PDB file of N, CA, C, O and CB in Angstrom:
ATOM      1  N   MET A   1      21.643 -23.857  13.753  1.00  0.00           N
ATOM      2  CA  MET A   1      20.261 -23.630  13.388  1.00  0.00           C
ATOM      3  C   MET A   1      19.687 -22.532  14.281  1.00  0.00           C
ATOM      4  O   MET A   1      19.857 -22.557  15.500  1.00  0.00           O
ATOM      5  CB  MET A   1      19.434 -24.935  13.505  1.00  0.00           C
ATOM      6  N   MET A   2      19.015 -21.583  13.668  1.00  0.00           N
ATOM      7  CA  MET A   2      18.440 -20.468  14.404  1.00  0.00           C
ATOM      8  C   MET A   2      16.928 -20.653  14.509  1.00  0.00           C
ATOM      9  O   MET A   2      16.261 -20.862  13.496  1.00  0.00           O
ATOM     10  CB  MET A   2      18.783 -19.121  13.722  1.00  0.00           C
ATOM     11  N   LEU A   3      16.385 -20.578  15.715  1.00  0.00           N
ATOM     12  CA  LEU A   3      14.949 -20.686  15.921  1.00  0.00           C
ATOM     13  C   LEU A   3      14.382 -19.315  16.245  1.00  0.00           C
ATOM     14  O   LEU A   3      14.985 -18.541  16.990  1.00  0.00           O
ATOM     15  CB  LEU A   3      14.625 -21.692  17.047  1.00  0.00           C
ATOM     16  N   PHE A   4      13.229 -19.023  15.684  1.00  0.00           N
ATOM     17  CA  PHE A   4      12.596 -17.738  15.909  1.00  0.00           C
ATOM     18  C   PHE A   4      11.311 -17.934  16.695  1.00  0.00           C
ATOM     19  O   PHE A   4      10.578 -18.899  16.478  1.00  0.00           O
ATOM     20  CB  PHE A   4      12.318 -17.023  14.577  1.00  0.00           C
ATOM     21  N   ALA A   5      11.049 -17.031  17.590  1.00  0.00           N
ATOM     22  CA  ALA A   5       9.797 -17.056  18.327  1.00  0.00           C
ATOM     23  C   ALA A   5       8.661 -16.622  17.418  1.00  0.00           C
ATOM     24  O   ALA A   5       8.867 -15.884  16.454  1.00  0.00           O
ATOM     25  CB  ALA A   5       9.872 -16.155  19.571  1.00  0.00           C
ATOM     26  N   GLU A   6       7.473 -17.083  17.731  1.00  0.00           N
ATOM     27  CA  GLU A   6       6.290 -16.668  16.981  1.00  0.00           C
ATOM     28  C   GLU A   6       6.066 -15.173  17.153  1.00  0.00           C
ATOM     29  O   GLU A   6       6.358 -14.618  18.212  1.00  0.00           O
ATOM     30  CB  GLU A   6       5.044 -17.458  17.439  1.00  0.00           C
ATOM     31  N   PRO A   7       5.549 -14.517  16.115  1.00  0.00           N
ATOM     32  CA  PRO A   7       5.219 -13.089  16.252  1.00  0.00           C
ATOM     33  C   PRO A   7       4.199 -12.882  17.361  1.00  0.00           C
ATOM     34  O   PRO A   7       3.382 -13.761  17.637  1.00  0.00           O
ATOM     35  CB  PRO A   7       4.676 -12.521  14.921  1.00  0.00           C
ATOM     36  N   ARG A   8       4.250 -11.727  17.988  1.00  0.00           N
ATOM     37  CA  ARG A   8       3.314 -11.412  19.057  1.00  0.00           C
ATOM     38  C   ARG A   8       2.747 -10.010  18.856  1.00  0.00           C
ATOM     39  O   ARG A   8       3.241  -9.228  18.044  1.00  0.00           O
ATOM     40  CB  ARG A   8       3.998 -11.529  20.435  1.00  0.00           C
ATOM     41  N   ASN A   9       1.719  -9.724  19.605  1.00  0.00           N
ATOM     42  CA  ASN A   9       1.082  -8.397  19.582  1.00  0.00           C
ATOM     43  C   ASN A   9       0.604  -8.009  18.182  1.00  0.00           C
ATOM     44  O   ASN A   9       0.870  -6.900  17.718  1.00  0.00           O
ATOM     45  CB  ASN A   9       2.056  -7.341  20.101  1.00  0.00           C
ATOM     46  N   TRP A  10      -0.098  -8.920  17.513  1.00  0.00           N
ATOM     47  CA  TRP A  10      -0.641  -8.613  16.188  1.00  0.00           C
ATOM     48  C   TRP A  10      -1.612  -7.443  16.290  1.00  0.00           C
ATOM     49  O   TRP A  10      -2.374  -7.337  17.251  1.00  0.00           O
ATOM     50  CB  TRP A  10      -1.346  -9.853  15.576  1.00  0.00           C
ATOM     51  N   ARG A  11      -1.576  -6.557  15.281  1.00  0.00           N
ATOM     52  CA  ARG A  11      -2.521  -5.440  15.257  1.00  0.00           C
ATOM     53  C   ARG A  11      -2.780  -5.000  13.824  1.00  0.00           C
ATOM     54  O   ARG A  11      -1.958  -5.191  12.928  1.00  0.00           O
ATOM     55  CB  ARG A  11      -1.992  -4.258  16.094  1.00  0.00           C
ATOM     56  N   LYS A  12      -3.948  -4.406  13.644  1.00  0.00           N
ATOM     57  CA  LYS A  12      -4.317  -3.827  12.350  1.00  0.00           C
ATOM     58  C   LYS A  12      -4.054  -2.335  12.411  1.00  0.00           C
ATOM     59  O   LYS A  12      -4.063  -1.730  13.483  1.00  0.00           O
ATOM     60  CB  LYS A  12      -5.813  -4.120  11.991  1.00  0.00           C
ATOM     61  N   SER A  13      -3.824  -1.759  11.263  1.00  0.00           N
ATOM     62  CA  SER A  13      -3.673  -0.315  11.181  1.00  0.00           C
ATOM     63  C   SER A  13      -4.958   0.362  11.638  1.00  0.00           C
ATOM     64  O   SER A  13      -6.055  -0.121  11.359  1.00  0.00           O
ATOM     65  CB  SER A  13      -3.310   0.118   9.746  1.00  0.00           C
ATOM     66  N   SER A  14      -4.819   1.463  12.332  1.00  0.00           N
ATOM     67  CA  SER A  14      -6.001   2.217  12.754  1.00  0.00           C
ATOM     68  C   SER A  14      -6.768   2.743  11.548  1.00  0.00           C
ATOM     69  O   SER A  14      -7.957   3.044  11.656  1.00  0.00           O
ATOM     70  CB  SER A  14      -5.599   3.380  13.672  1.00  0.00           C
ATOM     71  N   ARG A  15      -6.113   2.857  10.415  1.00  0.00           N
ATOM     72  CA  ARG A  15      -6.775   3.336   9.199  1.00  0.00           C
ATOM     73  C   ARG A  15      -7.585   2.245   8.506  1.00  0.00           C
ATOM     74  O   ARG A  15      -8.340   2.542   7.580  1.00  0.00           O
ATOM     75  CB  ARG A  15      -5.747   3.891   8.235  1.00  0.00           C
ATOM     76  N   SER A  16      -7.448   1.003   8.928  1.00  0.00           N
ATOM     77  CA  SER A  16      -8.168  -0.084   8.263  1.00  0.00           C
ATOM     78  C   SER A  16      -9.138  -0.801   9.193  1.00  0.00           C
ATOM     79  O   SER A  16      -9.573  -1.909   8.880  1.00  0.00           O
ATOM     80  CB  SER A  16      -7.185  -1.080   7.695  1.00  0.00           C
ATOM     81  N   GLN A  17      -9.481  -0.216  10.299  1.00  0.00           N
ATOM     82  CA  GLN A  17     -10.358  -0.867  11.259  1.00  0.00           C
ATOM     83  C   GLN A  17     -11.754  -1.151  10.712  1.00  0.00           C
ATOM     84  O   GLN A  17     -12.397  -2.102  11.156  1.00  0.00           O
ATOM     85  CB  GLN A  17     -10.468  -0.022  12.484  1.00  0.00           C
ATOM     86  N   ASN A  18     -12.231  -0.367   9.776  1.00  0.00           N
ATOM     87  CA  ASN A  18     -13.591  -0.539   9.264  1.00  0.00           C
ATOM     88  C   ASN A  18     -13.645  -1.287   7.941  1.00  0.00           C
ATOM     89  O   ASN A  18     -14.695  -1.311   7.299  1.00  0.00           O
ATOM     90  CB  ASN A  18     -14.244   0.801   9.101  1.00  0.00           C
ATOM     91  N   THR A  19     -12.558  -1.892   7.520  1.00  0.00           N
ATOM     92  CA  THR A  19     -12.546  -2.647   6.270  1.00  0.00           C
ATOM     93  C   THR A  19     -12.099  -4.076   6.530  1.00  0.00           C
ATOM     94  O   THR A  19     -11.557  -4.383   7.592  1.00  0.00           O
ATOM     95  CB  THR A  19     -11.625  -1.975   5.233  1.00  0.00           C
ATOM     96  N   THR A  20     -12.329  -4.950   5.552  1.00  0.00           N
ATOM     97  CA  THR A  20     -11.881  -6.334   5.679  1.00  0.00           C
ATOM     98  C   THR A  20     -10.633  -6.597   4.851  1.00  0.00           C
ATOM     99  O   THR A  20     -10.010  -7.649   4.992  1.00  0.00           O
ATOM    100  CB  THR A  20     -12.989  -7.288   5.261  1.00  0.00           C
ATOM    101  N   ASP A  21     -10.264  -5.666   3.997  1.00  0.00           N
ATOM    102  CA  ASP A  21      -9.089  -5.831   3.134  1.00  0.00           C
ATOM    103  C   ASP A  21      -7.878  -5.188   3.785  1.00  0.00           C
ATOM    104  O   ASP A  21      -7.531  -4.046   3.486  1.00  0.00           O
ATOM    105  CB  ASP A  21      -9.337  -5.218   1.734  1.00  0.00           C
ATOM    106  N   CYS A  22      -7.246  -5.924   4.670  1.00  0.00           N
ATOM    107  CA  CYS A  22      -6.095  -5.326   5.339  1.00  0.00           C
ATOM    108  C   CYS A  22      -5.130  -6.412   5.805  1.00  0.00           C
ATOM    109  O   CYS A  22      -5.402  -7.607   5.694  1.00  0.00           O
ATOM    110  CB  CYS A  22      -6.548  -4.464   6.531  1.00  0.00           C
ATOM    111  N   VAL A  23      -4.048  -5.976   6.305  1.00  0.00           N
ATOM    112  CA  VAL A  23      -3.050  -6.867   6.868  1.00  0.00           C
ATOM    113  C   VAL A  23      -2.863  -6.531   8.344  1.00  0.00           C
ATOM    114  O   VAL A  23      -3.250  -5.463   8.818  1.00  0.00           O
ATOM    115  CB  VAL A  23      -1.706  -6.757   6.097  1.00  0.00           C
ATOM    116  N   GLU A  24      -2.265  -7.468   9.044  1.00  0.00           N
ATOM    117  CA  GLU A  24      -1.926  -7.252  10.440  1.00  0.00           C
ATOM    118  C   GLU A  24      -0.410  -7.332  10.567  1.00  0.00           C
ATOM    119  O   GLU A  24       0.258  -8.037   9.811  1.00  0.00           O
ATOM    120  CB  GLU A  24      -2.633  -8.294  11.371  1.00  0.00           C
ATOM    121  N   VAL A  25       0.108  -6.604  11.527  1.00  0.00           N
ATOM    122  CA  VAL A  25       1.546  -6.584  11.773  1.00  0.00           C
ATOM    123  C   VAL A  25       1.791  -7.082  13.187  1.00  0.00           C
ATOM    124  O   VAL A  25       1.119  -6.673  14.134  1.00  0.00           O
ATOM    125  CB  VAL A  25       2.143  -5.154  11.569  1.00  0.00           C
ATOM    126  N   GLY A  26       2.767  -7.974  13.310  1.00  0.00           N
ATOM    127  CA  GLY A  26       3.152  -8.498  14.618  1.00  0.00           C
ATOM    128  C   GLY A  26       4.616  -8.216  14.878  1.00  0.00           C
ATOM    129  O   GLY A  26       5.388  -7.979  13.949  1.00  0.00           O
ATOM    130  N   ARG A  27       4.991  -8.242  16.135  1.00  0.00           N
ATOM    131  CA  ARG A  27       6.390  -8.005  16.503  1.00  0.00           C
ATOM    132  C   ARG A  27       7.176  -9.315  16.508  1.00  0.00           C
ATOM    133  O   ARG A  27       6.694 -10.350  16.970  1.00  0.00           O
ATOM    134  CB  ARG A  27       6.477  -7.326  17.887  1.00  0.00           C
ATOM    135  N   VAL A  28       8.379  -9.241  15.990  1.00  0.00           N
ATOM    136  CA  VAL A  28       9.366 -10.303  16.135  1.00  0.00           C
ATOM    137  C   VAL A  28      10.649  -9.639  16.613  1.00  0.00           C
ATOM    138  O   VAL A  28      10.811  -8.427  16.470  1.00  0.00           O
ATOM    139  CB  VAL A  28       9.584 -11.098  14.782  1.00  0.00           C
ATOM    140  N   ALA A  29      11.544 -10.406  17.169  1.00  0.00           N
ATOM    141  CA  ALA A  29      12.741  -9.840  17.796  1.00  0.00           C
ATOM    142  C   ALA A  29      13.566  -8.976  16.848  1.00  0.00           C
ATOM    143  O   ALA A  29      14.165  -7.991  17.279  1.00  0.00           O
ATOM    144  CB  ALA A  29      13.603 -10.947  18.335  1.00  0.00           C
ATOM    145  N   PHE A  30      13.605  -9.329  15.574  1.00  0.00           N
ATOM    146  CA  PHE A  30      14.482  -8.656  14.621  1.00  0.00           C
ATOM    147  C   PHE A  30      13.753  -7.711  13.686  1.00  0.00           C
ATOM    148  O   PHE A  30      14.386  -7.108  12.819  1.00  0.00           O
ATOM    149  CB  PHE A  30      15.216  -9.667  13.817  1.00  0.00           C
ATOM    150  N   GLY A  31      12.413  -7.556  13.834  1.00  0.00           N
ATOM    151  CA  GLY A  31      11.682  -6.690  12.923  1.00  0.00           C
ATOM    152  C   GLY A  31      10.186  -6.836  13.060  1.00  0.00           C
ATOM    153  O   GLY A  31       9.632  -6.669  14.146  1.00  0.00           O
ATOM    154  N   ALA A  32       9.523  -7.151  11.940  1.00  0.00           N
ATOM    155  CA  ALA A  32       8.067  -7.246  11.926  1.00  0.00           C
ATOM    156  C   ALA A  32       7.623  -8.463  11.134  1.00  0.00           C
ATOM    157  O   ALA A  32       8.334  -8.945  10.251  1.00  0.00           O
ATOM    158  CB  ALA A  32       7.447  -5.973  11.337  1.00  0.00           C
ATOM    159  N   ALA A  33       6.433  -8.951  11.466  1.00  0.00           N
ATOM    160  CA  ALA A  33       5.795 -10.025  10.717  1.00  0.00           C
ATOM    161  C   ALA A  33       4.494  -9.464  10.150  1.00  0.00           C
ATOM    162  O   ALA A  33       3.841  -8.640  10.790  1.00  0.00           O
ATOM    163  CB  ALA A  33       5.535 -11.295  11.619  1.00  0.00           C
ATOM    164  N   VAL A  34       4.116  -9.910   8.948  1.00  0.00           N
ATOM    165  CA  VAL A  34       2.926  -9.394   8.279  1.00  0.00           C
ATOM    166  C   VAL A  34       2.076 -10.581   7.826  1.00  0.00           C
ATOM    167  O   VAL A  34       2.595 -11.552   7.276  1.00  0.00           O
ATOM    168  CB  VAL A  34       3.308  -8.475   7.066  1.00  0.00           C
ATOM    169  N   ARG A  35       0.751 -10.492   8.064  1.00  0.00           N
ATOM    170  CA  ARG A  35      -0.163 -11.547   7.629  1.00  0.00           C
ATOM    171  C   ARG A  35      -1.470 -10.937   7.131  1.00  0.00           C
ATOM    172  O   ARG A  35      -1.783  -9.783   7.423  1.00  0.00           O
ATOM    173  CB  ARG A  35      -0.437 -12.541   8.779  1.00  0.00           C
ATOM    174  N   ASP A  36      -2.218 -11.723   6.381  1.00  0.00           N
ATOM    175  CA  ASP A  36      -3.528 -11.328   5.871  1.00  0.00           C
ATOM    176  C   ASP A  36      -4.550 -11.484   6.992  1.00  0.00           C
ATOM    177  O   ASP A  36      -4.678 -12.570   7.557  1.00  0.00           O
ATOM    178  CB  ASP A  36      -3.930 -12.177   4.621  1.00  0.00           C
ATOM    179  N   SER A  37      -5.265 -10.440   7.316  1.00  0.00           N
ATOM    180  CA  SER A  37      -6.217 -10.504   8.422  1.00  0.00           C
ATOM    181  C   SER A  37      -7.411 -11.416   8.123  1.00  0.00           C
ATOM    182  O   SER A  37      -8.067 -11.890   9.051  1.00  0.00           O
ATOM    183  CB  SER A  37      -6.711  -9.111   8.751  1.00  0.00           C
ATOM    184  N   LYS A  38      -7.700 -11.668   6.851  1.00  0.00           N
ATOM    185  CA  LYS A  38      -8.814 -12.536   6.481  1.00  0.00           C
ATOM    186  C   LYS A  38      -8.435 -14.007   6.509  1.00  0.00           C
ATOM    187  O   LYS A  38      -9.313 -14.866   6.581  1.00  0.00           O
ATOM    188  CB  LYS A  38      -9.321 -12.170   5.109  1.00  0.00           C
ATOM    189  N   ASP A  39      -7.139 -14.316   6.454  1.00  0.00           N
ATOM    190  CA  ASP A  39      -6.687 -15.705   6.403  1.00  0.00           C
ATOM    191  C   ASP A  39      -5.441 -15.864   7.274  1.00  0.00           C
ATOM    192  O   ASP A  39      -4.349 -16.128   6.771  1.00  0.00           O
ATOM    193  CB  ASP A  39      -6.394 -16.142   4.936  1.00  0.00           C
ATOM    194  N   ARG A  40      -5.617 -15.704   8.553  1.00  0.00           N
ATOM    195  CA  ARG A  40      -4.489 -15.737   9.486  1.00  0.00           C
ATOM    196  C   ARG A  40      -3.746 -17.063   9.465  1.00  0.00           C
ATOM    197  O   ARG A  40      -2.548 -17.109   9.746  1.00  0.00           O
ATOM    198  CB  ARG A  40      -4.971 -15.457  10.884  1.00  0.00           C
ATOM    199  N   GLY A  41      -4.442 -18.131   9.136  1.00  0.00           N
ATOM    200  CA  GLY A  41      -3.819 -19.447   9.110  1.00  0.00           C
ATOM    201  C   GLY A  41      -2.912 -19.674   7.912  1.00  0.00           C
ATOM    202  O   GLY A  41      -2.194 -20.674   7.867  1.00  0.00           O
ATOM    203  N   ALA A  42      -2.927 -18.779   6.950  1.00  0.00           N
ATOM    204  CA  ALA A  42      -2.119 -18.943   5.734  1.00  0.00           C
ATOM    205  C   ALA A  42      -0.646 -18.651   5.971  1.00  0.00           C
ATOM    206  O   ALA A  42       0.184 -18.898   5.096  1.00  0.00           O
ATOM    207  CB  ALA A  42      -2.640 -18.038   4.636  1.00  0.00           C
ATOM    208  N   GLY A  43      -0.317 -18.134   7.132  1.00  0.00           N
ATOM    209  CA  GLY A  43       1.078 -17.838   7.428  1.00  0.00           C
ATOM    210  C   GLY A  43       1.373 -16.355   7.400  1.00  0.00           C
ATOM    211  O   GLY A  43       0.470 -15.522   7.323  1.00  0.00           O
ATOM    212  N   TYR A  44       2.641 -16.046   7.462  1.00  0.00           N
ATOM    213  CA  TYR A  44       3.079 -14.652   7.506  1.00  0.00           C
ATOM    214  C   TYR A  44       4.484 -14.574   6.932  1.00  0.00           C
ATOM    215  O   TYR A  44       5.167 -15.587   6.784  1.00  0.00           O
ATOM    216  CB  TYR A  44       3.037 -14.086   8.963  1.00  0.00           C
ATOM    217  N   PHE A  45       4.901 -13.365   6.613  1.00  0.00           N
ATOM    218  CA  PHE A  45       6.292 -13.162   6.230  1.00  0.00           C
ATOM    219  C   PHE A  45       6.917 -12.191   7.216  1.00  0.00           C
ATOM    220  O   PHE A  45       6.218 -11.431   7.886  1.00  0.00           O
ATOM    221  CB  PHE A  45       6.412 -12.633   4.766  1.00  0.00           C
ATOM    222  N   THR A  46       8.225 -12.224   7.296  1.00  0.00           N
ATOM    223  CA  THR A  46       8.925 -11.360   8.238  1.00  0.00           C
ATOM    224  C   THR A  46       9.864 -10.408   7.505  1.00  0.00           C
ATOM    225  O   THR A  46      10.309 -10.679   6.390  1.00  0.00           O
ATOM    226  CB  THR A  46       9.707 -12.198   9.253  1.00  0.00           C
ATOM    227  N   THR A  47      10.148  -9.304   8.151  1.00  0.00           N
ATOM    228  CA  THR A  47      11.094  -8.324   7.640  1.00  0.00           C
ATOM    229  C   THR A  47      12.039  -7.929   8.767  1.00  0.00           C
ATOM    230  O   THR A  47      11.719  -8.089   9.944  1.00  0.00           O
ATOM    231  CB  THR A  47      10.359  -7.077   7.062  1.00  0.00           C
ATOM    232  N   THR A  48      13.186  -7.420   8.400  1.00  0.00           N
ATOM    233  CA  THR A  48      14.093  -6.872   9.401  1.00  0.00           C
ATOM    234  C   THR A  48      13.599  -5.489   9.811  1.00  0.00           C
ATOM    235  O   THR A  48      12.719  -4.923   9.163  1.00  0.00           O
ATOM    236  CB  THR A  48      15.553  -6.804   8.858  1.00  0.00           C
ATOM    237  N   ARG A  49      14.150  -4.961  10.859  1.00  0.00           N
ATOM    238  CA  ARG A  49      13.778  -3.601  11.278  1.00  0.00           C
ATOM    239  C   ARG A  49      14.066  -2.587  10.168  1.00  0.00           C
ATOM    240  O   ARG A  49      13.246  -1.712   9.891  1.00  0.00           O
ATOM    241  CB  ARG A  49      14.539  -3.205  12.566  1.00  0.00           C
ATOM    242  N   ASP A  50      15.227  -2.711   9.541  1.00  0.00           N
ATOM    243  CA  ASP A  50      15.584  -1.770   8.468  1.00  0.00           C
ATOM    244  C   ASP A  50      14.617  -1.871   7.287  1.00  0.00           C
ATOM    245  O   ASP A  50      14.207  -0.851   6.733  1.00  0.00           O
ATOM    246  CB  ASP A  50      17.021  -2.033   7.987  1.00  0.00           C
ATOM    247  N   GLN A  51      14.254  -3.085   6.905  1.00  0.00           N
ATOM    248  CA  GLN A  51      13.311  -3.261   5.801  1.00  0.00           C
ATOM    249  C   GLN A  51      11.950  -2.672   6.156  1.00  0.00           C
ATOM    250  O   GLN A  51      11.339  -1.986   5.337  1.00  0.00           O
ATOM    251  CB  GLN A  51      13.168  -4.750   5.444  1.00  0.00           C
ATOM    252  N   TRP A  52      11.476  -2.934   7.362  1.00  0.00           N
ATOM    253  CA  TRP A  52      10.173  -2.423   7.778  1.00  0.00           C
ATOM    254  C   TRP A  52      10.188  -0.895   7.833  1.00  0.00           C
ATOM    255  O   TRP A  52       9.240  -0.246   7.390  1.00  0.00           O
ATOM    256  CB  TRP A  52       9.779  -3.005   9.148  1.00  0.00           C
ATOM    257  N   SER A  53      11.246  -0.331   8.369  1.00  0.00           N
ATOM    258  CA  SER A  53      11.362   1.132   8.442  1.00  0.00           C
ATOM    259  C   SER A  53      11.350   1.753   7.050  1.00  0.00           C
ATOM    260  O   SER A  53      10.714   2.784   6.833  1.00  0.00           O
ATOM    261  CB  SER A  53      12.649   1.534   9.184  1.00  0.00           C
ATOM    262  N   ALA A  54      12.052   1.127   6.105  1.00  0.00           N
ATOM    263  CA  ALA A  54      12.081   1.634   4.728  1.00  0.00           C
ATOM    264  C   ALA A  54      10.695   1.542   4.095  1.00  0.00           C
ATOM    265  O   ALA A  54      10.279   2.453   3.379  1.00  0.00           O
ATOM    266  CB  ALA A  54      13.108   0.848   3.879  1.00  0.00           C
ATOM    267  N   PHE A  55       9.984   0.458   4.352  1.00  0.00           N
ATOM    268  CA  PHE A  55       8.633   0.304   3.812  1.00  0.00           C
ATOM    269  C   PHE A  55       7.695   1.370   4.377  1.00  0.00           C
ATOM    270  O   PHE A  55       6.955   2.003   3.625  1.00  0.00           O
ATOM    271  CB  PHE A  55       8.088  -1.099   4.123  1.00  0.00           C
ATOM    272  N   ILE A  56       7.720   1.570   5.678  1.00  0.00           N
ATOM    273  CA  ILE A  56       6.856   2.568   6.315  1.00  0.00           C
ATOM    274  C   ILE A  56       7.186   3.968   5.783  1.00  0.00           C
ATOM    275  O   ILE A  56       6.278   4.760   5.528  1.00  0.00           O
ATOM    276  CB  ILE A  56       7.017   2.524   7.860  1.00  0.00           C
ATOM    277  N   ALA A  57       8.463   4.273   5.616  1.00  0.00           N
ATOM    278  CA  ALA A  57       8.854   5.581   5.082  1.00  0.00           C
ATOM    279  C   ALA A  57       8.318   5.746   3.657  1.00  0.00           C
ATOM    280  O   ALA A  57       7.885   6.838   3.286  1.00  0.00           O
ATOM    281  CB  ALA A  57      10.400   5.744   5.103  1.00  0.00           C
ATOM    282  N   ALA A  58       8.342   4.690   2.864  1.00  0.00           N
ATOM    283  CA  ALA A  58       7.829   4.759   1.492  1.00  0.00           C
ATOM    284  C   ALA A  58       6.318   4.974   1.489  1.00  0.00           C
ATOM    285  O   ALA A  58       5.802   5.746   0.681  1.00  0.00           O
ATOM    286  CB  ALA A  58       8.183   3.475   0.718  1.00  0.00           C
ATOM    287  N   VAL A  59       5.612   4.301   2.382  1.00  0.00           N
ATOM    288  CA  VAL A  59       4.156   4.487   2.466  1.00  0.00           C
ATOM    289  C   VAL A  59       3.850   5.925   2.889  1.00  0.00           C
ATOM    290  O   VAL A  59       3.015   6.589   2.274  1.00  0.00           O
ATOM    291  CB  VAL A  59       3.518   3.472   3.471  1.00  0.00           C
ATOM    292  N   LYS A  60       4.508   6.394   3.911  1.00  0.00           N
ATOM    293  CA  LYS A  60       4.269   7.762   4.396  1.00  0.00           C
ATOM    294  C   LYS A  60       4.697   8.804   3.369  1.00  0.00           C
ATOM    295  O   LYS A  60       4.138   9.900   3.328  1.00  0.00           O
ATOM    296  CB  LYS A  60       5.016   7.997   5.712  1.00  0.00           C
ATOM    297  N   GLY A  61       5.678   8.472   2.543  1.00  0.00           N
ATOM    298  CA  GLY A  61       6.151   9.375   1.496  1.00  0.00           C
ATOM    299  C   GLY A  61       5.329   9.295   0.225  1.00  0.00           C
ATOM    300  O   GLY A  61       5.660   9.929  -0.777  1.00  0.00           O
ATOM    301  N   ASP A  62       4.240   8.501   0.266  1.00  0.00           N
ATOM    302  CA  ASP A  62       3.319   8.381  -0.862  1.00  0.00           C
ATOM    303  C   ASP A  62       4.020   7.875  -2.122  1.00  0.00           C
ATOM    304  O   ASP A  62       3.742   8.344  -3.226  1.00  0.00           O
ATOM    305  CB  ASP A  62       2.661   9.724  -1.142  1.00  0.00           C
ATOM    306  N   ARG A  63       4.925   6.919  -1.952  1.00  0.00           N
ATOM    307  CA  ARG A  63       5.679   6.402  -3.095  1.00  0.00           C
ATOM    308  C   ARG A  63       4.996   5.248  -3.804  1.00  0.00           C
ATOM    309  O   ARG A  63       5.539   4.707  -4.768  1.00  0.00           O
ATOM    310  CB  ARG A  63       7.032   5.967  -2.648  1.00  0.00           C
ATOM    311  N   PHE A  64       3.803   4.859  -3.340  1.00  0.00           N
ATOM    312  CA  PHE A  64       3.053   3.790  -3.989  1.00  0.00           C
ATOM    313  C   PHE A  64       1.810   4.380  -4.648  1.00  0.00           C
ATOM    314  O   PHE A  64       1.003   5.025  -3.978  1.00  0.00           O
ATOM    315  CB  PHE A  64       2.667   2.682  -2.969  1.00  0.00           C
ATOM    316  N   PRO A  65       1.646   4.165  -5.952  1.00  0.00           N
ATOM    317  CA  PRO A  65       0.455   4.711  -6.609  1.00  0.00           C
ATOM    318  C   PRO A  65      -0.785   4.011  -6.075  1.00  0.00           C
ATOM    319  O   PRO A  65      -0.761   2.825  -5.747  1.00  0.00           O
ATOM    320  CB  PRO A  65       0.547   4.554  -8.151  1.00  0.00           C
ATOM    321  N   GLY A  66      -1.842   4.757  -5.998  1.00  0.00           N
ATOM    322  CA  GLY A  66      -2.936   4.160  -5.366  1.00  0.00           C
ATOM    323  C   GLY A  66      -4.263   4.075  -5.819  1.00  0.00           C
ATOM    324  O   GLY A  66      -5.114   3.508  -5.133  1.00  0.00           O
TER     325      GLY A  66
END
């Protein structure tokens, strides 16, 4: 059985500081954790480093219609 530590160092994107519709990202040993900033108690999901890197590259590459 593998146990994971709780995510730490939660932060919001600097681009979403003035809005309420955003997510927060926390660090986990193997990647990143993501949660809704309006409902932190609802939980979070985790990604591996490779998955998170691919997601960030897609966002920066404007691959999501907006």
